[in-house]
C-alpha positions as CSV (number, residue, x, y, z in Angstrom):
1,M,-85.7,211.0,-68.9
2,R,-86.7,209.5,-65.5
3,A,-84.0,206.5,-65.7
4,N,-81.2,209.3,-66.6
5,K,-82.5,211.7,-63.8
6,A,-82.2,208.7,-61.1
7,S,-78.4,207.7,-62.1
8,F,-77.9,211.6,-62.2
9,W,-79.3,212.2,-58.2
10,L,-77.6,208.5,-57.5
11,V,-73.8,210.1,-58.4
12,L,-74.3,212.8,-57.1
13,F,-75.5,211.3,-53.8
14,T,-72.1,208.7,-53.9
15,V,-70.5,212.0,-54.7
16,L,-71.8,213.4,-51.3
17,I,-70.9,210.5,-49.3
18,M,-67.6,210.4,-50.6
19,T,-66.8,214.2,-49.7
20,L,-67.8,213.9,-46.1
21,S,-66.4,211.0,-45.6
22,A,-63.0,212.8,-46.8
23,G,-63.6,215.4,-45.2
24,T,-64.4,214.2,-41.9
25,A,-60.6,212.1,-42.4
26,L,-59.7,215.4,-43.1
27,A,-61.3,217.6,-40.2
28,A,-60.2,214.6,-37.5
29,K,-57.1,215.4,-34.9
30,P,-54.3,213.7,-36.5
31,I,-53.0,211.0,-34.4
32,I,-49.6,212.5,-33.6
33,L,-46.6,210.2,-33.8
34,G,-43.8,211.5,-32.0
35,A,-39.8,210.6,-33.1
36,P,-36.9,211.4,-31.3
37,L,-33.9,211.0,-33.7
38,S,-30.3,211.7,-34.1
39,T,-30.7,212.9,-37.8
40,A,-27.3,213.1,-39.1
41,Y,-26.5,209.7,-38.7
42,L,-28.1,206.0,-40.7
43,Y,-30.2,205.4,-37.6
44,G,-31.8,208.2,-37.7
45,W,-32.6,209.4,-40.7
46,D,-33.5,205.4,-42.5
47,A,-35.8,205.6,-39.4
48,E,-37.6,208.9,-40.3
49,R,-37.8,207.8,-43.6
50,G,-39.6,204.6,-43.3
51,F,-42.1,206.0,-40.7
52,T,-42.6,208.6,-43.1
53,L,-43.0,205.9,-46.3
54,A,-45.6,204.3,-44.3
55,V,-47.4,206.9,-42.3
56,E,-47.5,208.4,-46.9
57,E,-49.1,205.1,-47.8
58,I,-51.2,205.0,-45.0
59,N,-52.5,208.5,-45.4
60,A,-53.6,207.7,-48.9
61,A,-55.7,204.5,-48.1
62,G,-57.4,206.4,-46.1
63,G,-56.0,207.1,-42.8
64,V,-56.6,204.6,-39.7
65,N,-60.1,204.1,-38.2
66,V,-60.1,204.9,-34.7
67,G,-63.7,203.7,-33.0
68,G,-65.3,204.6,-36.9
69,T,-63.8,208.0,-37.2
70,K,-61.2,207.9,-39.9
71,R,-58.1,210.3,-39.1
72,L,-54.6,211.0,-40.9
73,L,-51.0,210.2,-39.2
74,K,-48.6,213.1,-38.6
75,L,-45.0,212.6,-38.1
76,E,-43.3,215.2,-35.8
77,V,-39.6,214.2,-36.0
78,I,-37.1,215.8,-33.2
79,D,-33.8,215.6,-33.2
80,T,-32.1,214.1,-30.4
81,R,-28.0,214.3,-31.9
82,D,-27.9,211.7,-28.9
83,L,-25.5,209.3,-31.5
84,E,-23.2,212.7,-31.4
85,P,-19.7,212.4,-29.3
86,G,-20.1,214.5,-26.6
87,V,-24.3,214.7,-26.8
88,P,-25.4,214.7,-23.5
89,V,-28.2,212.2,-22.6
90,S,-30.3,214.7,-21.0
91,D,-30.7,216.7,-24.5
92,A,-32.4,212.9,-25.9
93,L,-34.5,213.7,-22.6
94,L,-35.4,217.2,-23.0
95,A,-36.3,216.0,-26.8
96,V,-39.2,213.7,-25.6
97,E,-40.4,215.5,-23.3
98,K,-41.2,218.6,-25.9
99,L,-42.2,216.0,-28.7
100,I,-44.9,215.3,-25.7
101,L,-46.0,218.7,-24.6
102,D,-45.4,220.8,-27.4
103,K,-46.1,218.5,-30.2
104,K,-48.8,216.8,-28.1
105,A,-47.7,213.2,-29.5
106,D,-50.2,210.3,-29.3
107,F,-47.1,207.9,-29.4
108,I,-42.9,208.0,-29.5
109,V,-41.8,205.8,-32.4
110,G,-38.7,205.1,-33.3
111,G,-35.8,206.8,-30.6
112,P,-34.2,207.6,-28.6
113,V,-31.8,206.2,-30.7
114,R,-28.3,206.0,-28.3
115,S,-29.1,202.9,-25.6
116,E,-28.3,205.2,-22.4
117,A,-30.2,207.9,-23.9
118,A,-33.1,205.2,-24.1
119,L,-32.7,203.9,-20.7
120,A,-33.4,207.2,-19.3
121,A,-36.5,208.1,-21.5
122,M,-38.1,205.3,-20.0
123,P,-39.5,207.0,-16.6
124,L,-40.4,210.3,-18.7
125,L,-42.8,208.2,-20.6
126,S,-44.0,206.2,-17.8
127,K,-44.8,210.0,-16.1
128,Y,-46.7,211.0,-19.2
129,K,-48.3,207.3,-20.2
130,K,-46.8,207.5,-23.8
131,V,-46.3,204.5,-25.4
132,S,-43.5,203.8,-26.7
133,I,-42.1,201.9,-29.8
134,L,-38.3,201.3,-30.2
135,S,-37.5,200.9,-34.1
136,T,-33.5,201.8,-34.0
137,G,-30.3,201.8,-32.8
138,V,-31.4,200.8,-29.4
139,L,-29.7,197.0,-28.1
140,T,-29.0,196.9,-25.0
141,P,-31.0,193.6,-23.3
142,K,-31.4,196.0,-20.1
143,Y,-34.5,197.8,-21.8
144,H,-36.6,194.3,-22.4
145,A,-35.4,193.5,-18.8
146,M,-36.6,196.6,-16.9
147,V,-39.4,196.3,-18.6
148,A,-40.4,192.3,-17.4
149,E,-39.1,193.6,-13.9
150,Q,-41.0,196.2,-13.2
151,Y,-43.9,196.1,-15.6
152,D,-46.3,197.9,-14.3
153,K,-43.9,201.4,-14.0
154,F,-42.5,200.9,-17.8
155,K,-45.6,198.6,-19.7
156,Y,-45.8,201.7,-22.3
157,C,-42.4,200.5,-23.7
158,F,-42.0,198.4,-26.9
159,R,-39.2,197.4,-28.8
160,I,-40.2,195.9,-32.2
161,H,-36.3,194.9,-33.5
162,G,-33.7,192.4,-32.1
163,E,-31.3,193.1,-29.4
164,A,-27.4,192.4,-28.6
165,K,-28.5,188.8,-26.7
166,N,-30.4,187.7,-29.8
167,L,-27.2,189.2,-32.2
168,V,-24.9,187.4,-30.2
169,G,-26.6,183.9,-31.1
170,E,-26.9,185.2,-35.4
171,M,-22.9,185.5,-35.1
172,F,-22.0,182.4,-33.2
173,A,-25.2,180.1,-35.5
174,N,-22.1,181.8,-38.5
175,F,-19.3,181.3,-36.5
176,T,-20.5,177.8,-35.8
177,E,-20.2,177.3,-39.8
178,L,-17.3,178.8,-40.2
179,K,-15.0,176.9,-37.4
180,E,-16.6,174.0,-38.9
181,K,-15.5,174.6,-42.3
182,H,-12.4,176.6,-42.6
183,G,-10.7,175.5,-39.0
184,F,-11.8,178.9,-37.2
185,N,-10.9,179.6,-34.0
186,N,-9.2,182.8,-33.0
187,L,-12.1,185.8,-32.5
188,F,-10.8,189.5,-32.0
189,I,-13.2,191.7,-30.9
190,I,-13.4,195.0,-31.8
191,A,-16.4,197.5,-30.2
192,Q,-17.6,201.5,-30.1
193,D,-17.1,203.1,-26.7
194,V,-20.8,203.5,-26.1
195,S,-23.1,201.3,-23.3
196,H,-24.4,198.9,-25.9
197,A,-21.3,197.8,-28.3
198,R,-19.1,197.8,-24.5
199,G,-21.5,195.3,-23.1
200,A,-22.6,192.9,-26.2
201,A,-18.4,193.1,-26.4
202,A,-18.4,191.8,-22.9
203,V,-20.9,189.6,-23.2
204,M,-20.1,188.1,-26.9
205,K,-16.2,187.7,-25.0
206,S,-17.5,185.2,-22.4
207,V,-20.0,183.5,-24.3
208,A,-16.9,182.5,-27.3
209,E,-14.1,180.9,-24.7
210,K,-17.4,179.0,-23.0
211,K,-17.5,177.6,-26.5
212,G,-14.3,176.8,-26.8
213,W,-12.5,180.1,-29.5
214,N,-9.4,182.0,-28.1
215,V,-10.5,185.3,-27.7
216,T,-7.1,187.2,-29.3
217,G,-7.8,190.1,-27.8
218,V,-10.6,193.2,-27.4
219,E,-10.0,196.8,-28.4
220,I,-12.5,199.3,-27.5
221,Y,-12.2,202.5,-29.8
222,P,-13.7,206.1,-29.0
223,T,-16.5,208.0,-31.0
224,G,-15.3,209.5,-33.7
225,A,-11.5,207.4,-33.8
226,T,-10.8,207.5,-37.3
227,D,-7.3,205.2,-37.0
228,F,-7.9,201.6,-36.1
229,S,-4.4,200.4,-37.5
230,M,-3.1,199.3,-33.8
231,G,-6.3,197.0,-33.7
232,L,-6.4,195.1,-36.8
233,L,-2.1,194.7,-36.3
234,K,-2.7,193.3,-33.2
235,A,-5.3,190.5,-34.7
236,K,-2.6,189.9,-37.5
237,E,0.1,189.4,-34.8
238,T,-2.4,187.2,-32.8
239,Q,-3.6,185.1,-36.2
240,T,-7.6,185.9,-35.9
241,E,-9.3,184.6,-38.4
242,I,-12.5,186.8,-37.6
243,I,-12.6,190.6,-36.2
244,N,-16.0,190.8,-34.7
245,I,-17.3,194.3,-34.8
246,W,-19.3,196.6,-32.8
247,M,-19.2,200.2,-34.2
248,D,-22.7,202.3,-35.5
249,M,-20.7,205.2,-36.1
250,P,-19.4,206.0,-39.4
251,E,-16.0,206.7,-39.0
252,S,-16.2,202.4,-39.2
253,A,-15.6,202.6,-42.9
254,I,-11.9,203.9,-42.2
255,L,-11.7,200.6,-39.9
256,L,-12.8,198.7,-43.0
257,K,-10.9,200.3,-45.8
258,Q,-7.8,199.7,-43.7
259,W,-8.3,196.4,-42.8
260,Y,-8.2,195.8,-47.0
261,E,-5.5,198.0,-47.4
262,M,-3.0,195.7,-44.6
263,K,-4.6,193.1,-46.2
264,I,-5.8,191.5,-42.8
265,P,-6.1,187.8,-42.7
266,A,-9.2,187.3,-40.7
267,L,-13.1,188.1,-42.0
268,P,-14.7,191.6,-40.6
269,F,-17.7,190.6,-39.6
270,G,-20.1,193.6,-37.9
271,S,-22.5,192.4,-35.4
272,T,-23.6,196.7,-35.5
273,L,-21.4,197.9,-38.4
274,A,-23.2,201.1,-39.6
275,A,-21.1,202.2,-42.6
276,A,-21.5,198.3,-44.4
277,E,-25.6,198.4,-43.7
278,Q,-25.8,201.4,-46.3
279,P,-25.2,201.1,-50.2
280,G,-23.4,203.5,-50.7
281,F,-20.3,202.1,-48.5
282,W,-19.2,200.2,-52.3
283,K,-18.4,203.8,-53.6
284,A,-17.5,204.8,-49.9
285,T,-14.2,202.9,-49.3
286,D,-13.8,202.2,-53.1
287,G,-14.7,198.8,-53.0
288,K,-12.2,198.5,-50.2
289,G,-15.5,196.8,-48.8
290,E,-15.7,193.7,-50.6
291,Y,-16.1,190.5,-47.8
292,T,-17.0,193.3,-45.0
293,L,-20.0,190.7,-43.2
294,C,-22.5,192.6,-40.9
295,N,-26.2,192.1,-39.7
296,V,-28.5,194.8,-40.4
297,V,-30.4,193.6,-37.6
298,N,-34.6,192.7,-39.2
299,A,-34.7,191.0,-42.8
300,G,-36.4,194.1,-45.3
301,N,-32.8,196.1,-44.7
302,A,-30.8,194.0,-47.8
303,P,-33.0,192.4,-50.3
304,S,-34.3,188.7,-49.5
305,D,-37.7,186.9,-50.2
306,A,-38.7,186.6,-46.2
307,T,-42.4,187.7,-47.1
308,E,-44.5,189.0,-48.7
309,W,-43.9,192.2,-47.4
310,T,-40.4,192.6,-47.9
311,M,-39.9,193.6,-51.9
312,K,-42.7,195.1,-51.4
313,F,-41.4,197.5,-48.6
314,Y,-38.1,197.5,-50.2
315,N,-39.1,198.7,-53.8
316,A,-41.1,201.1,-52.5
317,Y,-38.5,202.7,-50.5
318,T,-36.0,202.6,-52.9
319,N,-38.6,204.6,-54.8
320,R,-40.1,207.4,-52.9
321,W,-36.0,207.9,-51.0
322,K,-33.8,207.2,-54.1
323,V,-31.7,204.7,-52.5
324,E,-32.4,201.1,-51.1
325,P,-33.2,200.3,-47.6
326,E,-30.2,201.0,-45.6
327,G,-29.8,199.5,-42.4
328,L,-30.5,198.8,-38.6
329,G,-34.2,201.0,-38.7
330,T,-35.8,201.3,-42.3
331,S,-37.7,197.7,-41.5
332,S,-38.8,197.9,-38.4
333,S,-39.6,201.8,-38.4
334,Y,-41.7,201.5,-41.7
335,M,-43.1,198.6,-39.6
336,V,-44.4,200.6,-36.3
337,V,-46.8,203.0,-38.5
338,Y,-48.8,199.3,-39.5
339,V,-48.1,197.5,-36.2
340,L,-49.4,200.9,-34.4
341,R,-53.2,201.5,-37.5
342,D,-53.3,197.5,-36.5
343,A,-53.1,197.6,-32.8
344,I,-55.7,201.8,-32.9
345,E,-57.8,199.8,-34.8
346,R,-58.2,196.9,-32.4
347,A,-58.8,198.9,-29.6
348,G,-60.9,201.3,-31.1
349,S,-59.2,203.9,-29.0
350,L,-55.7,206.1,-28.2
351,D,-56.2,205.4,-24.7
352,P,-52.4,204.1,-23.4
353,D,-53.7,201.4,-21.2
354,K,-56.0,200.2,-23.9
355,M,-53.3,200.2,-26.2
356,V,-50.7,198.6,-24.3
357,Q,-53.1,195.8,-24.5
358,A,-54.0,196.2,-28.3
359,L,-50.1,195.3,-28.7
360,E,-49.2,192.9,-26.1
361,Q,-52.3,190.9,-28.3
362,T,-50.2,192.4,-31.6
363,D,-50.0,188.9,-34.5
364,I,-49.3,190.1,-37.8
365,M,-47.0,189.3,-41.3
366,G,-44.8,192.3,-41.7
367,V,-41.2,193.4,-44.1
368,Y,-39.3,190.6,-41.7
369,G,-41.5,187.7,-40.7
370,R,-44.4,187.3,-37.7
371,L,-44.7,190.4,-36.0
372,R,-45.8,189.3,-32.2
373,F,-44.6,191.2,-28.7
374,D,-43.6,189.0,-25.5
375,P,-46.3,190.3,-23.5
376,K,-44.0,190.0,-20.4
377,S,-41.1,192.0,-22.3
378,H,-42.3,194.0,-25.1
379,Q,-39.6,193.1,-26.7
380,V,-40.8,191.7,-30.3
381,I,-40.4,187.7,-30.5
382,P,-36.9,186.8,-33.1
383,A,-37.6,183.4,-34.9
384,Q,-34.9,181.5,-37.9
385,D,-38.4,181.0,-39.9
386,P,-40.0,184.3,-40.8
387,K,-43.6,182.7,-40.1
388,E,-42.5,181.9,-37.3
389,G,-41.9,185.8,-35.6
390,A,-39.3,188.6,-36.9
391,V,-36.5,187.4,-39.0
392,G,-32.9,188.7,-39.1
393,S,-30.8,189.4,-42.2
394,I,-26.4,188.9,-42.3
395,L,-25.2,190.5,-45.5
396,Q,-21.7,190.4,-46.9
397,W,-20.7,192.5,-49.6
398,Q,-20.1,190.5,-52.5
399,A,-18.7,191.8,-56.0
400,G,-20.5,195.5,-54.8
401,K,-23.7,193.8,-53.4
402,R,-25.2,193.6,-50.4
403,V,-25.9,189.4,-50.4
404,V,-28.1,188.0,-47.6
405,V,-26.5,185.1,-46.4
406,Y,-27.8,184.0,-43.2
407,P,-30.6,182.9,-41.8
408,K,-30.8,180.4,-44.4
409,S,-34.4,180.5,-44.7
410,I,-34.3,184.0,-46.4
411,A,-30.2,183.9,-47.7
412,K,-29.5,184.4,-50.9
413,G,-26.0,183.3,-50.7
414,N,-22.6,181.7,-49.1
415,I,-19.9,183.5,-47.2
416,E,-16.5,184.1,-48.9
417,L,-13.3,184.7,-47.7
418,P,-10.7,187.0,-49.2
419,P,-8.3,185.8,-51.2
420,W,-5.2,186.6,-49.2
421,M,-6.8,183.8,-46.3
422,M,-7.2,181.4,-48.8
423,K,-4.0,182.0,-49.0
424,K,-3.0,181.3,-45.7
């Protein structure tokens, strides 16, 4: 009888401790993640889904240990509309300020998504001493360059995904391979009329010419354009073999349909190509997206075995949202939450200056490789090998599937040419 009573009191005591612990986590003020995102566009909604999945996982495991107190995470999203044509940068800045002042965000994550808006938000983050981690959209090299140049002012700004210069390097690794294998030498560039795309197109042209490529033309299209036939005809007339595309607008799907229907004998190779990144691209183009290549910036946004995390994340995202990871901003936004948890628990505090120091010391494995930040520029450190740094992913649409073809360390297939190019 005494043994039974002892067991009863032990079980009761254990339940009480667990209840008190859970109650403490629930009673403690949640850690607010403020996400300024252009939610009607791919680089907004995929980031929100990545954040939500990570927040749900971490909260289900008990939350974040802040100096001995368990605290849950709470995601607050405001639509910046900064990817929409004609929306002023000031709207995105108002969204950021509202997250800080009204929603009491402890951290700003994700965006603003457009490069111009993200750059304009940097002084605002400095003013309020809000640690921010970009995870979607913004590709301009100017962002981390400003951190390096004015560290004391912009030290609260981090970026966890790749940027334009790195993307250019990845593209040329593939261009070189195609040149050696097929003799390609003519490059045509199509870009959207936005800061990062115009800048990247200029860099691409300069680098290509220095590497001995013949740049047959550069066409710039306004956001929202729906007819790309003139640019495609110019590419065809100049015997172009690769069409390099920099577009984050959904209308880029029309570009690829026109390319297929016109049987342009040049390989469409997107550095950023939002429409082709999405799992629904095949259906949206009636299969006319076959052979399209695009850079989804970080591994995990297309299926591969980059790390032990990759397919675990891929499957969890698919199960949660009933769609496969969708493109730039998906795996990187998911990892932001885990990187913040790691830094908060090491810092033992949400103090912004302590968090800056903790984030600079980040060194964890994630969905797309080893994650570390350059301590001077706060840009995530890239690599070709996921054991060494953050790896990208370039995929090609083959028979209705997104097949990773680069980098070789995680590739699941090789680049294929359309039959009308083979005849050429």
